[in-house]
PDB file of N, CA, C and O in Angstrom:
ATOM      1  N   MET A   1      34.146  27.209 -43.716  1.00  0.00           N
ATOM      2  CA  MET A   1      34.338  26.269 -42.650  1.00  0.00           C
ATOM      3  C   MET A   1      34.179  24.861 -43.229  1.00  0.00           C
ATOM      4  O   MET A   1      33.197  24.554 -43.905  1.00  0.00           O
ATOM      5  N   THR A   2      35.131  24.056 -42.955  1.00  0.00           N
ATOM      6  CA  THR A   2      35.071  22.694 -43.456  1.00  0.00           C
ATOM      7  C   THR A   2      34.700  21.755 -42.330  1.00  0.00           C
ATOM      8  O   THR A   2      35.056  21.989 -41.176  1.00  0.00           O
ATOM      9  N   THR A   3      34.000  20.713 -42.653  1.00  0.00           N
ATOM     10  CA  THR A   3      33.606  19.731 -41.643  1.00  0.00           C
ATOM     11  C   THR A   3      34.481  18.510 -41.766  1.00  0.00           C
ATOM     12  O   THR A   3      34.856  18.093 -42.861  1.00  0.00           O
ATOM     13  N   HIS A   4      34.786  17.967 -40.661  1.00  0.00           N
ATOM     14  CA  HIS A   4      35.582  16.750 -40.608  1.00  0.00           C
ATOM     15  C   HIS A   4      34.635  15.572 -40.778  1.00  0.00           C
ATOM     16  O   HIS A   4      33.489  15.646 -40.335  1.00  0.00           O
ATOM     17  N   GLN A   5      35.070  14.505 -41.395  1.00  0.00           N
ATOM     18  CA  GLN A   5      34.167  13.395 -41.660  1.00  0.00           C
ATOM     19  C   GLN A   5      33.758  12.667 -40.385  1.00  0.00           C
ATOM     20  O   GLN A   5      32.722  12.002 -40.375  1.00  0.00           O
ATOM     21  N   PHE A   6      34.534  12.770 -39.316  1.00  0.00           N
ATOM     22  CA  PHE A   6      34.181  12.106 -38.058  1.00  0.00           C
ATOM     23  C   PHE A   6      33.464  13.027 -37.075  1.00  0.00           C
ATOM     24  O   PHE A   6      33.190  12.632 -35.941  1.00  0.00           O
ATOM     25  N   GLN A   7      33.164  14.230 -37.493  1.00  0.00           N
ATOM     26  CA  GLN A   7      32.473  15.187 -36.636  1.00  0.00           C
ATOM     27  C   GLN A   7      31.017  14.752 -36.482  1.00  0.00           C
ATOM     28  O   GLN A   7      30.345  14.514 -37.485  1.00  0.00           O
ATOM     29  N   PRO A   8      30.512  14.642 -35.250  1.00  0.00           N
ATOM     30  CA  PRO A   8      29.124  14.208 -35.074  1.00  0.00           C
ATOM     31  C   PRO A   8      28.144  15.265 -35.583  1.00  0.00           C
ATOM     32  O   PRO A   8      28.385  16.468 -35.473  1.00  0.00           O
ATOM     33  N   ARG A   9      27.075  14.802 -36.119  1.00  0.00           N
ATOM     34  CA  ARG A   9      26.048  15.714 -36.616  1.00  0.00           C
ATOM     35  C   ARG A   9      24.981  15.879 -35.539  1.00  0.00           C
ATOM     36  O   ARG A   9      24.615  14.919 -34.860  1.00  0.00           O
ATOM     37  N   LEU A  10      24.502  17.068 -35.396  1.00  0.00           N
ATOM     38  CA  LEU A  10      23.480  17.374 -34.417  1.00  0.00           C
ATOM     39  C   LEU A  10      22.126  17.402 -35.117  1.00  0.00           C
ATOM     40  O   LEU A  10      21.894  18.209 -36.017  1.00  0.00           O
ATOM     41  N   SER A  11      21.247  16.517 -34.694  1.00  0.00           N
ATOM     42  CA  SER A  11      19.913  16.491 -35.261  1.00  0.00           C
ATOM     43  C   SER A  11      19.046  17.471 -34.485  1.00  0.00           C
ATOM     44  O   SER A  11      18.963  17.388 -33.259  1.00  0.00           O
ATOM     45  N   LEU A  12      18.407  18.385 -35.176  1.00  0.00           N
ATOM     46  CA  LEU A  12      17.626  19.416 -34.499  1.00  0.00           C
ATOM     47  C   LEU A  12      16.206  18.968 -34.169  1.00  0.00           C
ATOM     48  O   LEU A  12      15.565  19.559 -33.300  1.00  0.00           O
ATOM     49  N   SER A  13      15.715  17.966 -34.825  1.00  0.00           N
ATOM     50  CA  SER A  13      14.375  17.496 -34.496  1.00  0.00           C
ATOM     51  C   SER A  13      14.378  15.977 -34.411  1.00  0.00           C
ATOM     52  O   SER A  13      15.151  15.295 -35.083  1.00  0.00           O
ATOM     53  N   ARG A  14      13.501  15.478 -33.577  1.00  0.00           N
ATOM     54  CA  ARG A  14      13.383  14.031 -33.425  1.00  0.00           C
ATOM     55  C   ARG A  14      12.454  13.498 -34.506  1.00  0.00           C
ATOM     56  O   ARG A  14      11.596  14.230 -34.999  1.00  0.00           O
ATOM     57  N   PRO A  15      12.613  12.251 -34.874  1.00  0.00           N
ATOM     58  CA  PRO A  15      11.704  11.657 -35.856  1.00  0.00           C
ATOM     59  C   PRO A  15      10.259  11.683 -35.335  1.00  0.00           C
ATOM     60  O   PRO A  15      10.026  11.659 -34.127  1.00  0.00           O
ATOM     61  N   GLY A  16       9.322  11.732 -36.237  1.00  0.00           N
ATOM     62  CA  GLY A  16       7.903  11.847 -35.907  1.00  0.00           C
ATOM     63  C   GLY A  16       7.390  10.805 -34.926  1.00  0.00           C
ATOM     64  O   GLY A  16       6.736  11.173 -33.950  1.00  0.00           O
ATOM     65  N   PRO A  17       7.659   9.513 -35.142  1.00  0.00           N
ATOM     66  CA  PRO A  17       7.150   8.512 -34.197  1.00  0.00           C
ATOM     67  C   PRO A  17       7.690   8.690 -32.777  1.00  0.00           C
ATOM     68  O   PRO A  17       6.983   8.432 -31.802  1.00  0.00           O
ATOM     69  N   LEU A  18       8.935   9.127 -32.666  1.00  0.00           N
ATOM     70  CA  LEU A  18       9.491   9.353 -31.329  1.00  0.00           C
ATOM     71  C   LEU A  18       8.845  10.557 -30.658  1.00  0.00           C
ATOM     72  O   LEU A  18       8.655  10.559 -29.441  1.00  0.00           O
ATOM     73  N   ARG A  19       8.508  11.578 -31.433  1.00  0.00           N
ATOM     74  CA  ARG A  19       7.809  12.732 -30.856  1.00  0.00           C
ATOM     75  C   ARG A  19       6.427  12.337 -30.361  1.00  0.00           C
ATOM     76  O   ARG A  19       5.982  12.820 -29.319  1.00  0.00           O
ATOM     77  N   VAL A  20       5.740  11.465 -31.095  1.00  0.00           N
ATOM     78  CA  VAL A  20       4.417  10.984 -30.668  1.00  0.00           C
ATOM     79  C   VAL A  20       4.553  10.198 -29.367  1.00  0.00           C
ATOM     80  O   VAL A  20       3.757  10.378 -28.445  1.00  0.00           O
ATOM     81  N   VAL A  21       5.550   9.335 -29.292  1.00  0.00           N
ATOM     82  CA  VAL A  21       5.777   8.556 -28.070  1.00  0.00           C
ATOM     83  C   VAL A  21       6.099   9.490 -26.901  1.00  0.00           C
ATOM     84  O   VAL A  21       5.613   9.280 -25.790  1.00  0.00           O
ATOM     85  N   ASP A  22       6.916  10.517 -27.147  1.00  0.00           N
ATOM     86  CA  ASP A  22       7.238  11.484 -26.095  1.00  0.00           C
ATOM     87  C   ASP A  22       5.987  12.185 -25.586  1.00  0.00           C
ATOM     88  O   ASP A  22       5.828  12.382 -24.381  1.00  0.00           O
ATOM     89  N   ARG A  23       5.102  12.560 -26.496  1.00  0.00           N
ATOM     90  CA  ARG A  23       3.845  13.219 -26.091  1.00  0.00           C
ATOM     91  C   ARG A  23       2.970  12.280 -25.263  1.00  0.00           C
ATOM     92  O   ARG A  23       2.413  12.680 -24.241  1.00  0.00           O
ATOM     93  N   LEU A  24       2.855  11.039 -25.707  1.00  0.00           N
ATOM     94  CA  LEU A  24       2.040  10.072 -24.969  1.00  0.00           C
ATOM     95  C   LEU A  24       2.602   9.829 -23.579  1.00  0.00           C
ATOM     96  O   LEU A  24       1.849   9.732 -22.610  1.00  0.00           O
ATOM     97  N   LEU A  25       3.914   9.732 -23.477  1.00  0.00           N
ATOM     98  CA  LEU A  25       4.533   9.545 -22.170  1.00  0.00           C
ATOM     99  C   LEU A  25       4.329  10.764 -21.271  1.00  0.00           C
ATOM    100  O   LEU A  25       4.129  10.625 -20.064  1.00  0.00           O
ATOM    101  N   ALA A  26       4.380  11.956 -21.862  1.00  0.00           N
ATOM    102  CA  ALA A  26       4.157  13.167 -21.084  1.00  0.00           C
ATOM    103  C   ALA A  26       2.724  13.224 -20.551  1.00  0.00           C
ATOM    104  O   ALA A  26       2.503  13.611 -19.403  1.00  0.00           O
ATOM    105  N   VAL A  27       1.754  12.839 -21.377  1.00  0.00           N
ATOM    106  CA  VAL A  27       0.354  12.819 -20.940  1.00  0.00           C
ATOM    107  C   VAL A  27       0.163  11.782 -19.832  1.00  0.00           C
ATOM    108  O   VAL A  27      -0.506  12.051 -18.834  1.00  0.00           O
ATOM    109  N   ALA A  28       0.746  10.607 -20.008  1.00  0.00           N
ATOM    110  CA  ALA A  28       0.623   9.563 -18.987  1.00  0.00           C
ATOM    111  C   ALA A  28       1.280   9.995 -17.680  1.00  0.00           C
ATOM    112  O   ALA A  28       0.747   9.749 -16.598  1.00  0.00           O
ATOM    113  N   ARG A  29       2.436  10.639 -17.785  1.00  0.00           N
ATOM    114  CA  ARG A  29       3.131  11.105 -16.587  1.00  0.00           C
ATOM    115  C   ARG A  29       2.321  12.180 -15.865  1.00  0.00           C
ATOM    116  O   ARG A  29       2.253  12.187 -14.636  1.00  0.00           O
ATOM    117  N   ALA A  30       1.713  13.079 -16.618  1.00  0.00           N
ATOM    118  CA  ALA A  30       0.886  14.127 -16.017  1.00  0.00           C
ATOM    119  C   ALA A  30      -0.325  13.521 -15.314  1.00  0.00           C
ATOM    120  O   ALA A  30      -0.696  13.957 -14.225  1.00  0.00           O
ATOM    121  N   GLY A  31      -0.940  12.518 -15.937  1.00  0.00           N
ATOM    122  CA  GLY A  31      -2.079  11.847 -15.299  1.00  0.00           C
ATOM    123  C   GLY A  31      -1.675  11.144 -14.023  1.00  0.00           C
ATOM    124  O   GLY A  31      -2.384  11.218 -13.020  1.00  0.00           O
ATOM    125  N   TRP A  32      -0.541  10.461 -14.049  1.00  0.00           N
ATOM    126  CA  TRP A  32      -0.051   9.759 -12.858  1.00  0.00           C
ATOM    127  C   TRP A  32       0.292  10.747 -11.753  1.00  0.00           C
ATOM    128  O   TRP A  32      -0.036  10.511 -10.590  1.00  0.00           O
ATOM    129  N   ASP A  33       0.947  11.846 -12.098  1.00  0.00           N
ATOM    130  CA  ASP A  33       1.306  12.853 -11.100  1.00  0.00           C
ATOM    131  C   ASP A  33       0.055  13.465 -10.478  1.00  0.00           C
ATOM    132  O   ASP A  33       0.020  13.716  -9.274  1.00  0.00           O
ATOM    133  N   GLY A  34      -0.967  13.706 -11.287  1.00  0.00           N
ATOM    134  CA  GLY A  34      -2.223  14.240 -10.758  1.00  0.00           C
ATOM    135  C   GLY A  34      -2.891  13.256  -9.816  1.00  0.00           C
ATOM    136  O   GLY A  34      -3.411  13.643  -8.770  1.00  0.00           O
ATOM    137  N   TRP A  35      -2.878  11.977 -10.190  1.00  0.00           N
ATOM    138  CA  TRP A  35      -3.495  10.956  -9.337  1.00  0.00           C
ATOM    139  C   TRP A  35      -2.762  10.851  -8.005  1.00  0.00           C
ATOM    140  O   TRP A  35      -3.397  10.777  -6.952  1.00  0.00           O
ATOM    141  N   THR A  36      -1.430  10.843  -8.043  1.00  0.00           N
ATOM    142  CA  THR A  36      -0.677  10.733  -6.789  1.00  0.00           C
ATOM    143  C   THR A  36      -0.871  11.972  -5.920  1.00  0.00           C
ATOM    144  O   THR A  36      -0.903  11.864  -4.694  1.00  0.00           O
ATOM    145  N   ALA A  37      -1.001  13.142  -6.534  1.00  0.00           N
ATOM    146  CA  ALA A  37      -1.245  14.366  -5.754  1.00  0.00           C
ATOM    147  C   ALA A  37      -2.612  14.304  -5.081  1.00  0.00           C
ATOM    148  O   ALA A  37      -2.747  14.699  -3.923  1.00  0.00           O
ATOM    149  N   ARG A  38      -3.631  13.811  -5.794  1.00  0.00           N
ATOM    150  CA  ARG A  38      -4.962  13.690  -5.180  1.00  0.00           C
ATOM    151  C   ARG A  38      -4.946  12.689  -4.035  1.00  0.00           C
ATOM    152  O   ARG A  38      -5.563  12.933  -2.998  1.00  0.00           O
ATOM    153  N   ARG A  39      -4.251  11.565  -4.202  1.00  0.00           N
ATOM    154  CA  ARG A  39      -4.156  10.562  -3.143  1.00  0.00           C
ATOM    155  C   ARG A  39      -3.422  11.125  -1.920  1.00  0.00           C
ATOM    156  O   ARG A  39      -3.809  10.869  -0.780  1.00  0.00           O
ATOM    157  N   ARG A  40      -2.364  11.892  -2.175  1.00  0.00           N
ATOM    158  CA  ARG A  40      -1.607  12.491  -1.069  1.00  0.00           C
ATOM    159  C   ARG A  40      -2.489  13.462  -0.283  1.00  0.00           C
ATOM    160  O   ARG A  40      -2.460  13.470   0.947  1.00  0.00           O
ATOM    161  N   ARG A  41      -3.277  14.285  -0.997  1.00  0.00           N
ATOM    162  CA  ARG A  41      -4.182  15.218  -0.307  1.00  0.00           C
ATOM    163  C   ARG A  41      -5.238  14.467   0.493  1.00  0.00           C
ATOM    164  O   ARG A  41      -5.588  14.876   1.600  1.00  0.00           O
ATOM    165  N   ALA A  42      -5.745  13.377  -0.059  1.00  0.00           N
ATOM    166  CA  ALA A  42      -6.753  12.584   0.660  1.00  0.00           C
ATOM    167  C   ALA A  42      -6.161  11.988   1.929  1.00  0.00           C
ATOM    168  O   ALA A  42      -6.818  11.986   2.969  1.00  0.00           O
ATOM    169  N   HIS A  43      -4.942  11.486   1.865  1.00  0.00           N
ATOM    170  CA  HIS A  43      -4.298  10.935   3.056  1.00  0.00           C
ATOM    171  C   HIS A  43      -4.024  12.023   4.095  1.00  0.00           C
ATOM    172  O   HIS A  43      -4.173  11.792   5.295  1.00  0.00           O
ATOM    173  N   GLN A  44      -3.628  13.198   3.634  1.00  0.00           N
ATOM    174  CA  GLN A  44      -3.395  14.302   4.565  1.00  0.00           C
ATOM    175  C   GLN A  44      -4.691  14.727   5.236  1.00  0.00           C
ATOM    176  O   GLN A  44      -4.705  15.019   6.432  1.00  0.00           O
ATOM    177  N   PHE A  45      -5.779  14.765   4.477  1.00  0.00           N
ATOM    178  CA  PHE A  45      -7.068  15.137   5.058  1.00  0.00           C
ATOM    179  C   PHE A  45      -7.504  14.097   6.090  1.00  0.00           C
ATOM    180  O   PHE A  45      -8.003  14.455   7.156  1.00  0.00           O
ATOM    181  N   ASP A  46      -7.320  12.818   5.780  1.00  0.00           N
ATOM    182  CA  ASP A  46      -7.652  11.771   6.745  1.00  0.00           C
ATOM    183  C   ASP A  46      -6.816  11.900   8.010  1.00  0.00           C
ATOM    184  O   ASP A  46      -7.315  11.676   9.113  1.00  0.00           O
ATOM    185  N   ALA A  47      -5.555  12.258   7.856  1.00  0.00           N
ATOM    186  CA  ALA A  47      -4.695  12.430   9.029  1.00  0.00           C
ATOM    187  C   ALA A  47      -5.192  13.581   9.901  1.00  0.00           C
ATOM    188  O   ALA A  47      -5.160  13.490  11.129  1.00  0.00           O
ATOM    189  N   VAL A  48      -5.646  14.650   9.279  1.00  0.00           N
ATOM    190  CA  VAL A  48      -6.182  15.778  10.049  1.00  0.00           C
ATOM    191  C   VAL A  48      -7.487  15.376  10.728  1.00  0.00           C
ATOM    192  O   VAL A  48      -7.735  15.758  11.871  1.00  0.00           O
ATOM    193  N   MET A  49      -8.325  14.603  10.024  1.00  0.00           N
ATOM    194  CA  MET A  49      -9.600  14.177  10.598  1.00  0.00           C
ATOM    195  C   MET A  49      -9.401  13.227  11.776  1.00  0.00           C
ATOM    196  O   MET A  49     -10.295  13.101  12.612  1.00  0.00           O
ATOM    197  N   ASP A  50      -8.257  12.558  11.863  1.00  0.00           N
ATOM    198  CA  ASP A  50      -7.986  11.668  12.979  1.00  0.00           C
ATOM    199  C   ASP A  50      -7.576  12.421  14.243  1.00  0.00           C
ATOM    200  O   ASP A  50      -7.524  11.833  15.323  1.00  0.00           O
ATOM    201  N   LEU A  51      -7.285  13.711  14.118  1.00  0.00           N
ATOM    202  CA  LEU A  51      -6.948  14.499  15.305  1.00  0.00           C
ATOM    203  C   LEU A  51      -8.208  14.696  16.154  1.00  0.00           C
ATOM    204  O   LEU A  51      -9.326  14.708  15.638  1.00  0.00           O
ATOM    205  N   SER A  52      -8.007  14.847  17.434  1.00  0.00           N
ATOM    206  CA  SER A  52      -9.162  15.045  18.318  1.00  0.00           C
ATOM    207  C   SER A  52      -9.757  16.439  18.087  1.00  0.00           C
ATOM    208  O   SER A  52      -9.048  17.353  17.663  1.00  0.00           O
ATOM    209  N   PRO A  53     -11.042  16.602  18.361  1.00  0.00           N
ATOM    210  CA  PRO A  53     -11.670  17.916  18.176  1.00  0.00           C
ATOM    211  C   PRO A  53     -11.004  19.006  19.017  1.00  0.00           C
ATOM    212  O   PRO A  53     -10.897  20.150  18.576  1.00  0.00           O
ATOM    213  N   SER A  54     -10.557  18.657  20.225  1.00  0.00           N
ATOM    214  CA  SER A  54      -9.894  19.675  21.049  1.00  0.00           C
ATOM    215  C   SER A  54      -8.569  20.123  20.424  1.00  0.00           C
ATOM    216  O   SER A  54      -8.220  21.302  20.486  1.00  0.00           O
ATOM    217  N   THR A  55      -7.837  19.188  19.825  1.00  0.00           N
ATOM    218  CA  THR A  55      -6.589  19.548  19.151  1.00  0.00           C
ATOM    219  C   THR A  55      -6.878  20.437  17.948  1.00  0.00           C
ATOM    220  O   THR A  55      -6.166  21.409  17.698  1.00  0.00           O
ATOM    221  N   LEU A  56      -7.925  20.097  17.207  1.00  0.00           N
ATOM    222  CA  LEU A  56      -8.286  20.916  16.056  1.00  0.00           C
ATOM    223  C   LEU A  56      -8.687  22.324  16.483  1.00  0.00           C
ATOM    224  O   LEU A  56      -8.351  23.297  15.808  1.00  0.00           O
ATOM    225  N   LYS A  57      -9.403  22.438  17.597  1.00  0.00           N
ATOM    226  CA  LYS A  57      -9.767  23.770  18.103  1.00  0.00           C
ATOM    227  C   LYS A  57      -8.522  24.542  18.514  1.00  0.00           C
ATOM    228  O   LYS A  57      -8.424  25.745  18.273  1.00  0.00           O
ATOM    229  N   ASP A  58      -7.553  23.838  19.147  1.00  0.00           N
ATOM    230  CA  ASP A  58      -6.330  24.504  19.596  1.00  0.00           C
ATOM    231  C   ASP A  58      -5.512  25.057  18.431  1.00  0.00           C
ATOM    232  O   ASP A  58      -4.900  26.118  18.556  1.00  0.00           O
ATOM    233  N   ILE A  59      -5.496  24.356  17.312  1.00  0.00           N
ATOM    234  CA  ILE A  59      -4.700  24.835  16.181  1.00  0.00           C
ATOM    235  C   ILE A  59      -5.482  25.796  15.291  1.00  0.00           C
ATOM    236  O   ILE A  59      -4.957  26.276  14.287  1.00  0.00           O
ATOM    237  N   GLY A  60      -6.736  26.078  15.654  1.00  0.00           N
ATOM    238  CA  GLY A  60      -7.523  27.070  14.921  1.00  0.00           C
ATOM    239  C   GLY A  60      -8.167  26.539  13.663  1.00  0.00           C
ATOM    240  O   GLY A  60      -8.335  27.272  12.688  1.00  0.00           O
ATOM    241  N   ALA A  61      -8.529  25.269  13.675  1.00  0.00           N
ATOM    242  CA  ALA A  61      -9.200  24.684  12.510  1.00  0.00           C
ATOM    243  C   ALA A  61     -10.604  25.265  12.370  1.00  0.00           C
ATOM    244  O   ALA A  61     -11.198  25.682  13.364  1.00  0.00           O
ATOM    245  N   PRO A  62     -11.140  25.298  11.156  1.00  0.00           N
ATOM    246  CA  PRO A  62     -12.505  25.811  10.969  1.00  0.00           C
ATOM    247  C   PRO A  62     -13.531  24.940  11.698  1.00  0.00           C
ATOM    248  O   PRO A  62     -13.298  23.760  11.960  1.00  0.00           O
ATOM    249  N   ASP A  63     -14.662  25.550  12.015  1.00  0.00           N
ATOM    250  CA  ASP A  63     -15.704  24.843  12.770  1.00  0.00           C
ATOM    251  C   ASP A  63     -16.222  23.617  12.030  1.00  0.00           C
ATOM    252  O   ASP A  63     -16.530  22.605  12.659  1.00  0.00           O
ATOM    253  N   TRP A  64     -16.323  23.689  10.713  1.00  0.00           N
ATOM    254  CA  TRP A  64     -16.833  22.537   9.957  1.00  0.00           C
ATOM    255  C   TRP A  64     -15.895  21.343  10.086  1.00  0.00           C
ATOM    256  O   TRP A  64     -16.339  20.195  10.076  1.00  0.00           O
ATOM    257  N   LEU A  65     -14.597  21.615  10.207  1.00  0.00           N
ATOM    258  CA  LEU A  65     -13.639  20.527  10.342  1.00  0.00           C
ATOM    259  C   LEU A  65     -13.713  19.902  11.736  1.00  0.00           C
ATOM    260  O   LEU A  65     -13.609  18.685  11.883  1.00  0.00           O
ATOM    261  N   VAL A  66     -13.891  20.734  12.743  1.00  0.00           N
ATOM    262  CA  VAL A  66     -14.041  20.229  14.105  1.00  0.00           C
ATOM    263  C   VAL A  66     -15.307  19.393  14.205  1.00  0.00           C
ATOM    264  O   VAL A  66     -15.298  18.318  14.805  1.00  0.00           O
ATOM    265  N   SER A  67     -16.394  19.881  13.620  1.00  0.00           N
ATOM    266  CA  SER A  67     -17.657  19.146  13.640  1.00  0.00           C
ATOM    267  C   SER A  67     -17.538  17.819  12.897  1.00  0.00           C
ATOM    268  O   SER A  67     -18.048  16.799  13.360  1.00  0.00           O
ATOM    269  N   ALA A  68     -16.871  17.830  11.752  1.00  0.00           N
ATOM    270  CA  ALA A  68     -16.700  16.593  10.988  1.00  0.00           C
ATOM    271  C   ALA A  68     -15.857  15.586  11.759  1.00  0.00           C
ATOM    272  O   ALA A  68     -16.117  14.384  11.702  1.00  0.00           O
ATOM    273  N   SER A  69     -14.852  16.069  12.477  1.00  0.00           N
ATOM    274  CA  SER A  69     -14.017  15.179  13.277  1.00  0.00           C
ATOM    275  C   SER A  69     -14.818  14.573  14.430  1.00  0.00           C
ATOM    276  O   SER A  69     -14.679  13.388  14.732  1.00  0.00           O
ATOM    277  N   GLU A  70     -15.657  15.389  15.070  1.00  0.00           N
ATOM    278  CA  GLU A  70     -16.498  14.878  16.153  1.00  0.00           C
ATOM    279  C   GLU A  70     -17.457  13.810  15.649  1.00  0.00           C
ATOM    280  O   GLU A  70     -17.612  12.762  16.276  1.00  0.00           O
ATOM    281  N   SER A  71     -18.097  14.074  14.520  1.00  0.00           N
ATOM    282  CA  SER A  71     -19.054  13.096  14.002  1.00  0.00           C
ATOM    283  C   SER A  71     -18.342  11.823  13.549  1.00  0.00           C
ATOM    284  O   SER A  71     -18.887  10.728  13.689  1.00  0.00           O
ATOM    285  N   ARG A  72     -17.144  11.953  13.013  1.00  0.00           N
ATOM    286  CA  ARG A  72     -16.384  10.768  12.620  1.00  0.00           C
ATOM    287  C   ARG A  72     -16.034   9.915  13.837  1.00  0.00           C
ATOM    288  O   ARG A  72     -16.108   8.688  13.784  1.00  0.00           O
ATOM    289  N   ARG A  73     -15.655  10.566  14.922  1.00  0.00           N
ATOM    290  CA  ARG A  73     -15.347   9.826  16.153  1.00  0.00           C
ATOM    291  C   ARG A  73     -16.601   9.160  16.731  1.00  0.00           C
ATOM    292  O   ARG A  73     -16.528   8.051  17.258  1.00  0.00           O
ATOM    293  N   GLU A  74     -17.747   9.836  16.631  1.00  0.00           N
ATOM    294  CA  GLU A  74     -18.992   9.237  17.116  1.00  0.00           C
ATOM    295  C   GLU A  74     -19.367   8.005  16.297  1.00  0.00           C
ATOM    296  O   GLU A  74     -19.813   7.000  16.850  1.00  0.00           O
ATOM    297  N   VAL A  75     -19.188   8.083  14.993  1.00  0.00           N
ATOM    298  CA  VAL A  75     -19.489   6.934  14.131  1.00  0.00           C
ATOM    299  C   VAL A  75     -18.570   5.767  14.475  1.00  0.00           C
ATOM    300  O   VAL A  75     -19.017   4.623  14.559  1.00  0.00           O
ATOM    301  N   ASP A  76     -17.284   6.057  14.674  1.00  0.00           N
ATOM    302  CA  ASP A  76     -16.348   4.991  15.033  1.00  0.00           C
ATOM    303  C   ASP A  76     -16.714   4.366  16.378  1.00  0.00           C
ATOM    304  O   ASP A  76     -16.646   3.147  16.533  1.00  0.00           O
ATOM    305  N   ALA A  77     -17.103   5.194  17.351  1.00  0.00           N
ATOM    306  CA  ALA A  77     -17.492   4.676  18.661  1.00  0.00           C
ATOM    307  C   ALA A  77     -18.755   3.822  18.543  1.00  0.00           C
ATOM    308  O   ALA A  77     -18.870   2.782  19.192  1.00  0.00           O
ATOM    309  N   HIS A  78     -19.694   4.264  17.716  1.00  0.00           N
ATOM    310  CA  HIS A  78     -20.932   3.505  17.519  1.00  0.00           C
ATOM    311  C   HIS A  78     -20.632   2.149  16.890  1.00  0.00           C
ATOM    312  O   HIS A  78     -21.230   1.145  17.280  1.00  0.00           O
ATOM    313  N   ARG A  79     -19.725   2.103  15.933  1.00  0.00           N
ATOM    314  CA  ARG A  79     -19.351   0.832  15.313  1.00  0.00           C
ATOM    315  C   ARG A  79     -18.716  -0.110  16.328  1.00  0.00           C
ATOM    316  O   ARG A  79     -19.001  -1.308  16.334  1.00  0.00           O
ATOM    317  N   LEU A  80     -17.862   0.428  17.180  1.00  0.00           N
ATOM    318  CA  LEU A  80     -17.249  -0.405  18.220  1.00  0.00           C
ATOM    319  C   LEU A  80     -18.303  -0.959  19.166  1.00  0.00           C
ATOM    320  O   LEU A  80     -18.247  -2.127  19.550  1.00  0.00           O
ATOM    321  N   ASP A  81     -19.264  -0.122  19.542  1.00  0.00           N
ATOM    322  CA  ASP A  81     -20.340  -0.584  20.421  1.00  0.00           C
ATOM    323  C   ASP A  81     -21.142  -1.700  19.758  1.00  0.00           C
ATOM    324  O   ASP A  81     -21.504  -2.682  20.406  1.00  0.00           O
ATOM    325  N   GLU A  82     -21.415  -1.544  18.474  1.00  0.00           N
ATOM    326  CA  GLU A  82     -22.161  -2.596  17.765  1.00  0.00           C
ATOM    327  C   GLU A  82     -21.374  -3.895  17.730  1.00  0.00           C
ATOM    328  O   GLU A  82     -21.945  -4.977  17.873  1.00  0.00           O
ATOM    329  N   MET A  83     -20.075  -3.792  17.541  1.00  0.00           N
ATOM    330  CA  MET A  83     -19.250  -4.997  17.511  1.00  0.00           C
ATOM    331  C   MET A  83     -19.241  -5.675  18.884  1.00  0.00           C
ATOM    332  O   MET A  83     -19.315  -6.900  18.978  1.00  0.00           O
ATOM    333  N   ARG A  84     -19.152  -4.879  19.934  1.00  0.00           N
ATOM    334  CA  ARG A  84     -19.141  -5.443  21.289  1.00  0.00           C
ATOM    335  C   ARG A  84     -20.479  -6.104  21.613  1.00  0.00           C
ATOM    336  O   ARG A  84     -20.513  -7.187  22.197  1.00  0.00           O
ATOM    337  N   LEU A  85     -21.581  -5.452  21.235  1.00  0.00           N
ATOM    338  CA  LEU A  85     -22.894  -6.030  21.492  1.00  0.00           C
ATOM    339  C   LEU A  85     -23.109  -7.263  20.645  1.00  0.00           C
ATOM    340  O   LEU A  85     -23.722  -8.231  21.096  1.00  0.00           O
ATOM    341  N   GLY A  86     -22.610  -7.237  19.421  1.00  0.00           N
ATOM    342  CA  GLY A  86     -22.755  -8.382  18.537  1.00  0.00           C
ATOM    343  C   GLY A  86     -22.065  -9.604  19.108  1.00  0.00           C
ATOM    344  O   GLY A  86     -22.537 -10.723  18.913  1.00  0.00           O
ATOM    345  N   GLY A  87     -20.966  -9.416  19.804  1.00  0.00           N
ATOM    346  CA  GLY A  87     -20.250 -10.538  20.409  1.00  0.00           C
ATOM    347  C   GLY A  87     -21.011 -11.137  21.574  1.00  0.00           C
ATOM    348  O   GLY A  87     -20.913 -12.339  21.823  1.00  0.00           O
ATOM    349  N   ARG A  88     -21.766 -10.322  22.289  1.00  0.00           N
ATOM    350  CA  ARG A  88     -22.530 -10.817  23.438  1.00  0.00           C
ATOM    351  C   ARG A  88     -23.794 -11.549  23.005  1.00  0.00           C
ATOM    352  O   ARG A  88     -24.314 -12.386  23.743  1.00  0.00           O
ATOM    353  N   GLU A  89     -24.280 -11.242  21.830  1.00  0.00           N
ATOM    354  CA  GLU A  89     -25.527 -11.828  21.385  1.00  0.00           C
ATOM    355  C   GLU A  89     -25.353 -13.168  20.669  1.00  0.00           C
ATOM    356  O   GLU A  89     -26.314 -13.695  20.109  1.00  0.00           O
ATOM    357  N   LEU A  90     -24.157 -13.718  20.680  1.00  0.00           N
ATOM    358  CA  LEU A  90     -23.953 -15.016  20.068  1.00  0.00           C
ATOM    359  C   LEU A  90     -24.702 -16.090  20.863  1.00  0.00           C
ATOM    360  O   LEU A  90     -24.868 -15.958  22.076  1.00  0.00           O
ATOM    361  N   PRO A  91     -25.145 -17.133  20.200  1.00  0.00           N
ATOM    362  CA  PRO A  91     -25.825 -18.205  20.919  1.00  0.00           C
ATOM    363  C   PRO A  91     -24.888 -18.840  21.965  1.00  0.00           C
ATOM    364  O   PRO A  91     -23.665 -18.777  21.841  1.00  0.00           O
ATOM    365  N   SER A  92     -25.486 -19.444  22.985  1.00  0.00           N
ATOM    366  CA  SER A  92     -24.693 -19.999  24.090  1.00  0.00           C
ATOM    367  C   SER A  92     -23.811 -21.144  23.663  1.00  0.00           C
ATOM    368  O   SER A  92     -22.803 -21.422  24.313  1.00  0.00           O
ATOM    369  N   ARG A  93     -24.167 -21.820  22.580  1.00  0.00           N
ATOM    370  CA  ARG A  93     -23.349 -22.960  22.150  1.00  0.00           C
ATOM    371  C   ARG A  93     -22.001 -22.533  21.612  1.00  0.00           C
ATOM    372  O   ARG A  93     -21.098 -23.360  21.488  1.00  0.00           O
ATOM    373  N   TRP A  94     -21.847 -21.272  21.294  1.00  0.00           N
ATOM    374  CA  TRP A  94     -20.580 -20.789  20.775  1.00  0.00           C
ATOM    375  C   TRP A  94     -19.680 -20.611  21.949  1.00  0.00           C
ATOM    376  O   TRP A  94     -18.529 -20.205  21.789  1.00  0.00           O
TER     377      TRP A  94
END
């Protein structure tokens, strides 16, 4: 078999520095993908925690999740009450 002088040559391996760069990019991409997956799960969990306890009971959520949602709502209500009381306690000159 004869080769033509204009026939492209196929390189079977990449040069060493390019392989190192490819590995580094793969590691960085894996780290970024893991971080985004963890953030997505955290946002999904927060979205579930924002559901009312009755809704969570209706969909069959575990008791610990219903309890955590109730306590989260109580904390939020307590913060609102503190903010409302804080506004009333301002000096009269305000």
